[in-house]
C-alpha angles and dihedrals in degrees: 000000000000090000096052098092089051090049091054094045104041136050113257120213126192140099137255137139123211140144115288115276116227113243140180102189125181123272130174134200116222120200134180141165122314094024093300112164144163139167129232116209118180110215136193117228099214141008138179091244138014113283124228093218101150117113137159091262094050096042092048091050091050091049095049095045120096096206142010122235118204137165095242121016097198096042091138091058097091092176092056091049090048091052091050089050093048092049093057106029104072132076126163122239100031118152118252111286092242088064092055095067133063113269090246090059099047094093091052089049093052091046093052092048092049092052089053094044093244122142118214090238089059088067099047093112097029113110116243095246089053091051088052094051091046092053092042090067108097118232091227141003116053127061122199087211085074092051114128094222088065091045092052091054090051093048092049095049110155095030120108112263121219114200113212095193120343126218096281094049092044093052090044088065088065092040091056094054114113112254091251090058091045089055090049088053091052089047092056090050091052092046089058093050109137095026099063098082092057110068097147089116092053092052092045093053090050092048090055093049088234098169095170089057092046090051091050091051093050089059094061132069119006094349088055090063106093099223094043091046091052093050100039101036122004100046091046091051091053091053092046093048090056091048094048090051090050092053092046093051088052090056095244097132097214124209100215113205112180136138113304092235088069091064101060138085134005091309094047127108093253093056095040093053091047089051088051089059102263124130111237119194126183110231099183 
């Protein structure tokens, strides 16, 4: 499962149609003083087939909630996401992409580019983080159309939607990384070459609600690198914890649907909300 941490951290783009896969993913109930409450639902952003994720616990939580909180509200608007990516991903005067990776990884870089029909010169002005995200997209397997974050928005149609980041802000996190960290990010993508088109294990772990396994996977690869983990996971969780608390205190009972990797460990949303004084109970 070397590619699993990448799968949790990056958007996956491909296409496939299969019968729905049964799932029993993790969900938590958060309670505080004065009848404050919220729900935490760890999603997966893409899958090779639709996922049958509804359950009594999840549907009851959605029904009782007054709003839905997601990372990106218009996640199904691929054109808008592409525009946000294009606006941030280019800078003039960058060195050739081959010079931005370790010599030992240059062959893997050229091989991945060739599979995707990309010439190295096409990436001359593309920032290193954007090269990494482009190569992190598998050439087959998962489809973001099967992502559970999209499905939650569809199931909660009519409820107010609170956007925690938005596509531009989310991509800006990568854009603000120092060049050294961007090159580390690209290096992790290249190190996982050959495993990235097979994310069946990732989906299976999510379907089982195996949070300990998800936590273990988020401590390897790029999310195991301290600076990348801080930027891509921990700092975001701190911001989201504050916003969730704000919504709870306002009595809005949010249903929080964000990537499952954000739920686990000492720097996950579950632990951060507990540290802030809330009671967090796993329902499923």
